[in-house]
C-alpha positions in Angstrom: 16.2 -31.6 -9.6 14.6 -28.9 -11.7 14.8 -30.5 -15.2 13.3 -29.7 -18.6 10.0 -31.3 -17.8 9.6 -29.2 -14.6 10.6 -26.1 -16.6 7.9 -26.9 -19.2 5.3 -27.3 -16.5 6.1 -24.0 -14.9 6.3 -22.3 -18.3 2.8 -23.5 -19.3 1.3 -22.4 -15.9 2.8 -19.0 -16.4 1.6 -18.8 -20.0 -1.9 -19.7 -18.9 -1.8 -16.9 -16.3 -0.4 -14.3 -18.6 -2.9 -15.0 -21.4 -5.8 -14.8 -18.9 -4.6 -11.6 -17.4 -4.1 -10.0 -20.8 -7.6 -11.0 -21.8 -9.0 -9.4 -18.6 -7.1 -6.2 -19.1 -7.7 -5.9 -22.9 -11.4 -5.1 -22.2 -10.3 -1.9 -20.5 -13.2 -1.8 -18.0 -13.0 0.1 -14.8 -13.5 -3.2 -12.9 -11.8 -6.3 -14.4 -14.4 -8.6 -12.8 -17.0 -7.1 -15.0 -15.7 -9.4 -17.7 -18.0 -12.4 -17.7 -16.3 -15.5 -16.2 -13.0 -13.6 -15.6 -12.9 -14.2 -11.9 -13.6 -17.9 -12.2 -11.0 -18.4 -14.9 -8.3 -16.6 -13.0 -9.1 -18.3 -9.8 -8.7 -21.7 -11.5 -5.3 -20.8 -12.9 -4.0 -19.4 -9.6 -5.4 -22.5 -7.9 -3.4 -24.7 -10.3 -0.2 -22.7 -9.5 -0.7 -22.9 -5.7 -1.3 -26.6 -5.8 1.6 -27.4 -8.1 4.0 -29.8 -6.3 2.5 -29.2 -2.9 3.7 -31.4 -0.1 1.2 -33.6 1.6 -1.2 -36.4 1.0 -3.9 -34.4 -0.7 -2.6 -32.9 -4.0 -5.1 -30.0 -4.1 -4.8 -29.0 -0.4 -2.6 -26.0 0.0 -4.5 -24.6 3.0 -1.6 -25.3 5.4 0.5 -23.0 3.2 -2.1 -20.2 3.4 -2.6 -20.9 7.1 1.0 -19.9 7.6 -0.2 -16.4 7.7 -1.4 -17.1 11.3 2.2 -17.2 12.4 3.6 -14.7 9.9 0.9 -12.1 10.7 -0.7 -13.2 14.0 -3.5 -10.6 13.7 -4.9 -12.7 10.8 -5.3 -15.8 12.9 -9.0 -15.2 14.0 -10.0 -14.3 10.5 -8.4 -17.4 9.0 -10.0 -19.6 11.6 -13.4 -18.2 10.7 -12.8 -19.0 7.1 -11.7 -22.5 8.0 -14.7 -23.1 10.1 -17.1 -21.9 7.4 -15.6 -24.4 4.9 -15.2 -27.3 7.3 -14.8 -30.8 5.7 -13.6 -29.8 2.2 -10.0 -28.7 2.2 -9.9 -28.1 -1.6 -13.0 -25.9 -1.5 -11.6 -24.0 1.5 -8.4 -23.1 -0.4 -10.1 -22.4 -3.7 -12.7 -20.1 -2.0 -10.1 -18.2 -0.1 -8.1 -17.5 -3.3 -11.3 -16.4 -5.2 -12.3 -14.0 -2.4 -8.9 -12.5 -2.2 -8.8 -12.0 -5.9 -12.2 -10.4 -5.9 -11.1 -7.9 -3.2 -7.8 -7.2 -5.0 -5.7 -8.2 -2.1 -4.1 -11.6 -3.0 -0.8 -10.1 -4.0 -0.2 -8.7 -0.5 -0.9 -12.1 1.1 1.3 -14.0 -1.3 4.2 -11.5 -0.8 4.2 -12.4 2.9 3.9 -16.1 2.3 6.6 -16.2 -0.4 8.9 -14.0 1.6 9.3 -16.7 4.3 11.7 -19.3 2.7 11.4 -21.8 5.5 7.6 -21.9 5.2 7.8 -22.1 1.4 10.3 -25.0 1.5 8.2 -26.9 4.1 5.1 -26.5 2.0 6.4 -27.3 -1.6 8.7 -29.7 -3.3 11.9 -28.2 -4.8 10.5 -28.4 -8.3 7.3 -26.5 -7.5 6.3 -23.3 -9.4 6.5 -21.2 -6.3 9.9 -22.6 -5.3 11.4 -21.0 -8.5 11.9 -17.3 -7.5 11.6 -16.0 -11.0 8.3 -17.8 -11.7 6.9 -16.8 -8.3 8.0 -13.2 -9.1 6.0 -13.4 -12.3 2.9 -14.5 -10.4 3.1 -11.4 -8.3 3.6 -9.2 -11.4 0.5 -10.6 -13.1 -1.7 -10.4 -10.0 -0.5 -6.8 -9.4 -1.5 -5.9 -13.0 -5.0 -7.2 -12.4 -5.3 -5.5 -9.0 -4.2 -2.2 -10.4 -6.0 -2.7 -13.8 -2.7 -1.8 -15.5 -1.6 -3.9 -18.4 1.7 -2.1 -18.7 3.0 -3.9 -15.5 3.1 -7.1 -17.6 6.2 -5.6 -19.3 8.0 -6.5 -16.1 7.7 -10.2 -16.9 11.0 -11.9 -17.9 10.4 -13.0 -21.5 13.0 -15.8 -21.1 10.7 -17.6 -18.8 8.2 -18.0 -21.7 10.8 -19.5 -24.1 11.5 -23.2 -24.3 15.0 -24.3 -23.1 16.1 -20.9 -21.6 18.6 -21.2 -18.7 17.0 -19.9 -15.5 17.4 -19.7 -11.8 16.8 -22.6 -9.5 14.9 -22.9 -6.2 16.3 -21.2 -3.1 16.1 -17.6 -4.3 14.5 -14.8 -2.4 11.5 -12.8 -3.6 11.8 -9.1 -3.9 8.5 -7.3 -4.5 7.7 -6.5 -8.1 11.2 -5.7 -9.5 12.0 -8.2 -12.3 15.2 -10.2 -12.1 17.5 -9.5 -15.0 18.5 -12.2 -17.5 22.1 -13.0 -16.8 24.2 -14.4 -19.6 25.0 -18.1 -19.4 28.7 -17.5 -19.7 29.1 -15.7 -16.3 31.7 -17.3 -14.1 31.1 -18.5 -10.5 30.1 -15.9 -8.0 29.7 -13.1 -10.5 27.0 -10.7 -9.7 25.1 -7.7 -11.0 23.4 -4.8 -9.3 19.7 -4.2 -9.5 17.8 -0.9 -9.1 15.1 -0.8 -6.4 13.3 1.9 -4.6 12.2 2.3 -1.0 8.9 3.6 0.3 10.0 7.2 -0.3 10.9 6.5 -4.0 14.6 6.7 -3.4 16.9 4.2 -5.2 18.4 1.4 -3.1 20.8 -1.3 -4.0 20.1 -5.0 -4.0 22.8 -7.4 -5.0 21.9 -10.5 -7.0 24.5 -13.3 -6.6 24.5 -16.3 -8.9 26.2 -19.5 -7.8 27.1 -21.9 -10.6 28.2 -25.5 -10.5 30.7 -26.1 -13.4 30.1 -29.9 -13.1 26.5 -29.5 -14.3 26.9 -27.2 -17.3 26.7 -23.5 -18.0 22.9 -23.5 -17.8 22.7 -24.8 -14.2 22.1 -22.4 -11.4 22.3 -23.9 -7.9 21.3 -20.8 -5.9 20.4 -17.1 -6.2 20.6 -14.8 -3.2 19.5 -11.2 -2.8 21.8 -9.5 -0.3 21.3 -6.3 1.6 20.3 -5.0 5.0 16.7 -5.5 6.2 16.2 -1.8 5.9 17.1 -1.7 2.2 16.1 -5.1 1.0 13.1 -4.8 -1.3 11.9 -8.2 -0.2 11.7 -7.1 3.5 10.1 -3.8 2.4 7.5 -5.6 0.3 6.5 -7.9 3.1 6.4 -5.0 5.6 4.1 -3.0 3.2 1.9 -6.0 2.7 1.6 -6.5 6.5 0.7 -2.9 7.1 -1.9 -3.0 4.3 -3.5 -6.2 5.7 -3.6 -4.9 9.2 -5.5 -1.8 8.0 -7.9 -4.1 6.1 -8.5 -6.2 9.2 -9.2 -3.1 11.3 -11.8 -1.9 8.8 -13.4 -5.3 8.7 -13.6 -5.4 12.5 -15.3 -2.0 12.5 -17.9 -3.1 10.0 -18.6 -6.3 12.0 -19.2 -4.3 15.2 -21.6 -2.0 13.4 
């Protein structure tokens, strides 16, 4: 169960991420990695998030979670295998190096959107109280990484400030991720199955509707949220759209890399 201790852990991980990203973007350089030690610091923080409450015998080994891309995006399988072979024998280094390389090339957000978009894979990789199993915290990770990749500090305004405040009611595991759009803060007094509508936009910039449904359990208090579901057809769901865009981007990157290797 996601209790106050779990919430405090996730909050601290998010604060560490936010502070580091703000420090990188405050320098206002054309390349955020020109900041001395910036890449190393951010890699360590993302590493700590990805290994938080990971399932398995080795606490730091989240490679199996990353390797899920082989199934979700089959064209990535040979590339992932080459990385695995190059770092044979040290699972922690393998995962850490992969994250660092993806950060350096400004592509980590696209990979994570695909991984976080598959609920079954997410649940099989992490315990229920993990940072990434909490949709709003996982969403915040994507927002922070997007701010770095786009060198745009204003994107941090999309962070839900209630996640950074001690004891704020929040959503539990089991929610769907939906690109960069921030989930609104719903009042604690809402009754069971009340919902609100969120504004989203498709690839053409046209507004689409995504329904956020909150399921409460009166036996566990007003602050308890047992599930959050984003409803909509696959063509209008911002989650599906975000994953599709990420896959298209990654396939283009793979094609370019293959061309460079042949040359």
